[in-house]
C-alpha positions in Angstrom: 38.2 -35.0 1.0 38.2 -36.3 -2.4 35.1 -36.3 -4.6 34.4 -37.6 -8.0 32.7 -35.2 -10.5 29.6 -36.8 -10.4 29.1 -36.4 -6.7 30.7 -33.0 -7.0 28.0 -32.1 -9.7 25.5 -33.7 -7.2 26.6 -31.4 -4.3 26.2 -28.6 -7.0 22.9 -29.0 -8.0 21.4 -29.6 -4.7 23.1 -26.1 -3.2 21.8 -24.0 -5.8 18.1 -22.8 -7.2 17.7 -20.1 -10.1 15.3 -17.2 -9.7 14.5 -16.0 -13.4 13.8 -12.3 -13.3 13.5 -11.5 -16.8 12.3 -12.4 -20.2 14.0 -9.4 -22.2 16.7 -11.6 -24.2 19.0 -8.8 -23.7 18.9 -8.8 -20.1 19.9 -12.9 -20.0 23.6 -12.9 -19.8 26.0 -14.4 -22.6 29.3 -14.0 -21.8 31.7 -13.8 -25.1 33.9 -17.3 -25.0 37.3 -15.6 -25.6 36.7 -13.1 -22.7 36.1 -16.0 -20.4 39.3 -17.8 -21.6 41.3 -14.9 -21.0 40.1 -14.0 -17.3 38.9 -17.2 -16.5 40.5 -20.4 -18.1 39.6 -23.0 -15.6 36.4 -21.9 -15.4 35.7 -22.2 -19.6 37.4 -25.9 -18.9 34.6 -26.7 -16.2 32.0 -25.3 -18.1 32.8 -27.1 -21.5 33.1 -30.2 -19.1 29.3 -29.6 -17.8 28.0 -28.8 -21.3 29.4 -32.0 -22.7 27.8 -34.3 -20.0 24.6 -32.0 -20.3 24.3 -32.7 -24.3 25.2 -36.5 -24.0 22.3 -36.6 -21.9 20.0 -35.2 -24.2 21.2 -36.9 -27.0 20.7 -39.9 -25.5 16.9 -39.0 -24.9 16.3 -37.4 -28.1 18.7 -39.1 -30.7 19.3 -37.4 -34.2 17.7 -34.0 -32.9 20.6 -32.0 -33.8 18.6 -28.6 -33.4 17.2 -29.4 -30.1 20.8 -30.0 -28.9 22.1 -26.4 -30.2 18.7 -24.8 -28.9 19.8 -26.3 -25.8 23.8 -25.9 -25.5 25.3 -23.9 -22.9 27.5 -22.5 -25.5 25.9 -20.8 -28.4 27.7 -21.1 -31.8 27.6 -18.7 -34.9 29.2 -15.0 -34.9 31.0 -14.5 -31.8 31.0 -17.8 -29.8 28.9 -17.4 -26.0 28.2 -18.9 -23.0 24.2 -18.9 -22.2 24.3 -18.1 -18.6 20.9 -18.6 -17.9 21.0 -22.1 -19.5 23.9 -23.1 -17.3 22.0 -21.6 -14.5 19.2 -24.2 -15.3 21.4 -27.0 -15.8 23.3 -26.6 -12.1 20.3 -25.8 -10.2 17.6 -28.4 -8.6 14.5 -25.8 -8.9 14.1 -23.3 -11.4 11.1 -20.3 -10.7 9.8 -17.0 -12.2 8.3 -14.2 -10.2 5.0 -13.9 -10.6 2.0 -16.7 -11.9 2.2 -15.1 -15.8 5.8 -15.0 -15.6 6.7 -18.5 -14.3 4.3 -20.0 -17.7 6.4 -17.8 -20.1 9.3 -19.0 -18.5 8.2 -22.7 -19.0 6.2 -22.1 -22.3 8.3 -19.7 -24.2 11.8 -18.4 -22.5 13.0 -22.2 -21.6 10.6 -24.5 -23.5 12.8 -27.4 -23.9 14.1 -27.3 -20.5 10.6 -27.2 -19.0 9.8 -30.0 -21.3 12.7 -32.0 -20.3 12.4 -31.7 -16.4 9.0 -30.1 -15.8 9.1 -30.8 -11.9 12.0 -28.8 -11.8 9.8 -25.0 -12.9 7.8 -23.6 -10.1 6.4 -20.0 -9.6 7.2 -18.0 -6.5 5.5 -14.5 -6.7 6.9 -11.7 -5.4 6.4 -9.8 -2.4 6.8 -6.3 -0.2 7.4 -6.1 3.4 4.4 -4.2 5.0 7.0 -2.9 7.9 8.4 -0.5 5.5 5.8 0.0 2.8 3.1 0.5 5.0 4.3 0.9 9.0 7.4 3.3 8.0 6.3 5.2 5.3 2.4 5.7 6.0 1.5 5.5 9.8 -1.4 7.3 9.2 -3.0 4.3 7.2 -1.2 1.8 9.5 -3.0 2.7 12.2 -6.3 3.3 11.1 -6.1 -0.3 9.7 -5.1 -0.9 13.1 -7.9 0.7 14.7 -10.3 -1.7 13.1 -8.6 -5.2 12.5 -5.8 -5.1 15.2 -2.3 -5.1 14.8 -1.2 -8.7 13.8 -1.8 -7.8 10.2 1.8 -6.4 10.8 3.2 -10.2 11.0 0.3 -11.4 8.8 -0.7 -9.6 6.0 -3.7 -11.8 4.9 -5.6 -10.2 7.8 -6.0 -7.5 5.5 -9.2 -9.3 4.1 -11.3 -8.3 7.3 -11.4 -4.8 5.8 -13.9 -6.2 3.6 -16.2 -5.7 6.3 -15.6 -1.7 6.2 -16.1 -1.2 2.8 -19.9 0.6 3.3 -18.6 2.2 6.4 -18.9 5.7 5.8 -17.1 6.6 8.5 -13.9 4.2 7.5 -14.2 5.6 3.9 -14.1 9.2 5.2 -11.1 8.4 7.3 -9.6 6.6 4.4 -10.0 9.5 2.1 -8.7 11.8 5.0 -5.3 9.9 5.0 -4.8 10.2 1.5 -5.4 14.0 1.3 -3.1 14.7 4.2 -0.1 12.5 2.5 -0.9 14.2 -0.8 -0.6 17.9 0.8 2.9 17.1 2.2 4.1 15.3 -0.9 2.9 18.6 -2.8 4.9 20.9 0.1 7.7 18.7 -0.9 7.5 19.1 -4.6 6.7 22.9 -3.8 10.0 23.3 -2.3 12.3 20.8 -4.6 10.6 21.8 -7.6 9.4 25.2 -7.6 6.1 23.9 -8.9 3.0 24.7 -7.1 0.9 21.7 -7.0 -3.0 21.6 -6.8 -3.2 19.2 -3.6 -6.7 18.2 -4.6 -6.0 17.3 -8.1 -5.6 13.7 -9.0 -1.9 12.3 -8.2 -1.2 10.0 -11.2 2.4 8.3 -10.6 4.6 6.3 -12.9 8.0 5.7 -11.1 10.1 2.9 -12.0 13.3 2.1 -14.2 13.3 4.3 -17.5 12.7 1.2 -20.1 11.1 0.9 -23.2 9.2 -1.8 -22.2 7.5 -0.1 -19.1 6.3 2.4 -21.6 6.8 5.8 -20.6 6.3 6.9 -24.0 3.1 5.9 -23.9 2.2 8.0 -20.7 3.7 10.7 -22.3 1.5 10.7 -25.7 -1.3 10.6 -23.0 0.1 13.6 -20.9 0.0 15.6 -24.7 -3.4 14.1 -25.5 -4.4 15.6 -22.1 -2.9 19.0 -22.9 -4.5 19.2 -26.6 -8.0 18.5 -24.9 -7.6 21.2 -22.5 -6.3 23.5 -25.5 -8.9 22.4 -27.6 -11.9 23.1 -24.9 -10.8 25.3 -22.2 -14.1 25.5 -20.6 -14.7 21.7 -20.2 -14.8 20.2 -17.0 -11.6 18.3 -16.7 -10.3 16.5 -13.4 -6.8 18.2 -13.0 -4.3 16.0 -12.4 -0.7 15.9 -11.5 1.2 13.4 -13.4 4.4 12.2 -11.9 6.9 10.6 -13.7 10.6 9.2 -12.1 13.3 6.9 -12.4 16.5 6.0 -13.6 18.2 5.3 -16.9 20.9 3.2 -17.5 24.3 4.9 -17.9 24.6 3.9 -21.9 20.7 3.6 -22.8 20.1 6.3 -25.1 16.7 5.9 -25.9 15.9 5.5 -22.1 17.8 9.1 -21.6 16.0 10.9 -24.8 12.5 9.4 -23.1 13.8 11.9 -20.0 14.6 14.5 -22.2 11.3 14.3 -23.6 9.3 14.1 -20.3 10.9 17.0 -19.5 10.7 18.9 -22.7 6.8 18.2 -22.2 6.6 19.4 -18.7 8.0 22.6 -19.6 5.6 23.6 -22.4 2.4 22.1 -20.3 3.4 23.8 -16.6 4.1 27.3 -18.3 0.7 27.2 -20.2 -1.7 30.0 -19.1 -4.6 28.3 -20.8 -3.9 24.8 -18.9 -3.4 26.4 -15.6 -3.5 24.1 -12.5 -5.6 21.2 -14.8 -2.4 19.7 -15.6 0.8 19.8 -14.0 3.9 17.1 -15.0 6.9 16.4 -13.0 9.9 14.4 -13.1 11.6 13.0 -10.3 15.2 12.5 -10.9 17.3 10.4 -9.0 14.2 8.2 -7.8 15.2 6.2 -5.0 13.8 4.3 -1.7 13.4 7.2 0.5 11.7 9.2 -2.4 9.5 6.2 -2.8 8.8 6.3 0.5 7.3 9.6 0.2 5.2 9.7 -3.3 3.7 6.1 -2.8 1.6 7.0 0.1 0.4 10.3 -1.4 -0.6 8.3 -5.1 -4.1 8.0 -6.4 -3.4 6.6 -9.7 -0.6 4.0 -10.2 0.7 3.1 -13.7 1.5 -0.2 -14.2 1.7 -0.2 -18.3 4.0 -2.6 -19.5 3.7 -4.6 -23.0 2.0 -7.7 -22.0 4.2 -10.6 -21.2 7.3 -8.2 -20.6 7.2 -7.2 -16.9 8.5 -10.4 -14.4 6.4 -9.4 -11.5 6.6 -5.7 -10.5 6.2 -4.8 -6.8 6.1 -1.1 -7.1 2.5 -2.3 -8.1 2.2 -4.0 -4.9 3.5 -0.9 -2.8 1.0 1.3 -4.4 -2.0 -1.2 -3.9 -0.8 -1.4 -0.3 -1.0 2.4 0.2 -4.3 3.1 -1.6 -3.7 3.7 -4.8 -5.8 2.3 -8.1 -4.0 0.6 -10.8 -4.3 1.3 -14.1 -2.4 -1.3 -16.0 -2.3 -3.9 -18.8 -2.6 -8.0 -17.5 1.1 -8.3 -17.0 3.4 -9.7 -14.3 1.9 -9.8 -10.6 -1.0 -7.0 -12.0 -2.7 -10.4 -13.1 -2.8 -11.5 -9.6 -3.7 -8.4 -8.1 -6.7 -8.5 -10.4 -7.3 -11.8 -9.7 -7.2 -11.0 -5.6 -9.0 -7.8 -5.6 -11.4 -8.5 -8.6 -11.0 -7.3 -12.2 -13.3 -4.5 -11.7 -11.5 -2.9 -8.9 -8.3 -2.2 -11.3 -8.4 -0.3 -14.2 -7.1 -2.7 -16.9 -6.6 -1.9 -20.6 -5.1 -3.3 -23.4 -3.6 -6.3 -25.3 -3.2 -9.7 -23.4 -0.1 -11.7 -23.8 -2.1 -13.8 -26.7 -2.7 -11.0 -28.6 0.6 -9.4 -28.3 1.8 -13.0 -29.9 -1.2 -12.6 -32.4 0.2 -9.0 -33.2 4.1 -10.7 -33.8 3.0 -13.3 -36.0 0.7 -10.7 -38.6 3.4 -8.1 -38.2 3.1 -4.8 -36.0 2.7 -1.9 -38.0 2.9 1.5 -36.5 1.9 4.0 -39.0 -1.7 2.0 -39.3 -2.3 3.4 -35.9 -0.6 6.9 -36.7 -3.1 6.8 -39.7 -6.4 6.1 -38.1 -6.2 7.7 -34.7 -6.2 11.7 -34.8 -5.2 12.3 -31.4 -2.2 9.9 -31.8 -1.0 11.6 -35.1 -1.3 15.2 -33.4 0.8 14.0 -30.4 3.4 12.7 -32.6 3.5 15.5 -35.1 4.0 18.2 -32.5 7.1 15.8 -31.1 8.3 15.6 -34.2 8.0 18.8 -35.8 9.9 20.6 -32.2 6.5 22.1 -30.8 8.2 20.8 -27.2 11.6 21.5 -28.7 11.4 24.8 -30.2 15.1 25.3 -29.8 15.9 22.3 -31.3 13.3 20.9 -33.6 15.1 17.8 -34.5 15.8 16.5 -30.8 13.2 13.9 -30.9 13.6 12.2 -34.2 15.6 9.2 -32.7 12.3 8.6 -30.6 9.9 9.0 -33.3 12.2 7.0 -35.5 12.0 4.2 -33.0 8.4 4.5 -32.3 7.5 3.8 -36.2 10.4 1.5 -37.1 11.9 -0.3 -34.2 9.1 -0.1 -31.5 9.1 -3.9 -30.2 7.0 -2.4 -26.8 3.8 -1.5 -29.5 3.0 1.5 -27.9 0.6 2.9 -30.6 -1.0 -0.3 -30.4 -2.3 0.0 -27.1 -2.6 4.0 -27.1 -6.2 3.8 -27.8 -7.4 1.8 -25.3 -4.9 3.6 -22.8 -6.6 6.7 -23.2 -10.3 5.8 -23.2 -9.1 4.0 -19.8 -7.8 6.9 -18.5 -11.3 8.1 -19.1 -13.1 6.2 -16.9 -10.2 6.7 -14.2 -11.1 10.6 -14.2 -15.1 9.8 -14.1 -14.6 7.5 -11.2 -12.4 10.4 -9.5 -15.5 13.0 -9.7 -17.2 10.2 -7.2 -14.8 10.3 -4.2 -16.8 7.8 -2.2 -17.0 5.2 -4.8 -13.2 5.9 -5.2 -12.5 5.7 -1.8 -14.4 2.4 -1.6 -12.3 0.9 -4.6 -9.5 1.8 -2.8 -10.6 -0.1 0.2 -11.3 -3.1 -1.8 -7.6 -3.0 -3.2 -6.1 -2.9 0.3 -8.3 -5.3 1.4 -6.9 -7.7 -0.9 -3.2 -6.8 -0.9 -2.3 -9.3 1.8 -1.1 -12.1 -0.6 1.6 -9.8 -2.0 3.8 -9.4 1.4 7.3 -10.7 1.3 6.7 -13.0 4.5 4.6 -15.3 2.1 7.0 -15.4 -0.4 10.0 -16.0 2.0 7.4 -18.9 3.5 7.0 -20.3 0.1 10.7 -20.6 -0.9 11.7 -22.1 1.9 8.8 -24.5 2.0 9.1 -25.7 -1.9 12.9 -24.9 -3.0 14.8 -25.2 0.4 12.8 -27.4 2.3 13.2 -25.9 5.7 10.4 -25.2 8.2 10.4 -21.8 10.2 11.5 -21.9 13.3 10.7 -19.3 16.2 14.4 -20.1 18.0 15.5 -16.5 19.1 19.1 -15.9 18.1 20.9 -14.4 21.1 
């Protein structure tokens, strides 16, 4: 069978669709031309051919717009010549999608604006989902059973049926049962932590959890600064009523990512000081979960009270941990980023702890120039925390250990930790206040679980099948 280049290209485009998973420029691959030439010389010829046809098409639509040709080319000139793989994906696909509403919008209006202007019909959204079989039935059988008793078992295949739980938000018995399941999960996880980490955990403390890849944009550093602030407050007023917290941070760093490794080191250094301070006692404990993985997630997520989703607005494509926590009865503290936006839509913003800059605020701050030292000078608690980290309070053996981290926060912080610090700390005070009222907290938990139905991977897969691949589901049994 012999195909013309036009026919081959048509089949290629109809065969492929491109799902974009990140807006971070460093995560969108750009391959050096000389490397591809050495390893895949024939592929390079084909890429050049695809690019030529693509640019001829753009030139016919926008004559004399040289700048547009440069922006939309598959080959980036200047310095090392590189192949822009995302551009190749867009040109070679019949559909392009982001993985949450806000992400798909950013993909269209910022990251690939020229391409979306050229073929608007090509760009779609497919919000991520999680499987309720693993992330509820398997890891949290107590809660799964409790829900089944109230609304039947069909929700396992149709998660949208969770909305029926809204009828039980004011049911005192159900409220108590939901709280009891959470407490049992916490006791079980506290025992696991004691065995593995030799730290005595108070199971009635709030389990405040930030588990995900270690990356600057996910802002483990902001969580770290808030821990130091809580620690300083306890030290300052040891007699004051303080909602006890067990802060659990977990994640892995990429092998060559120096800053991520320094963040892990800092969290552990802070934990060392906090966990051994007799003034603090059981009011605050900090644990770093190393080797965070699915089997560990299955233990920690059902035991979590507060889920931390605090990326800088406009940087998290979607997130799926946020959905797992919501389904398992944790409340979310987060920015309006990724799928948090849709979680707030589904549950009502008043049922999440939303704080900080929105995408447009971040854009505005970029325009006027982010100056970290202004926040440092204006906020005494932030200044104290930074001075302690910088001065070796958490690393007395090596006082200069965290100078790179502090230097980054002042001079190279693309993710603006200081800009959201104040709003974050204030929002955490609201979290503590609600936690004191167990019934009100659990009612909010039930509203969140009832609103989690949208975030099933069954719905996501159906949308991909329908809108991108144009296939209908079939109940044909495979032998």
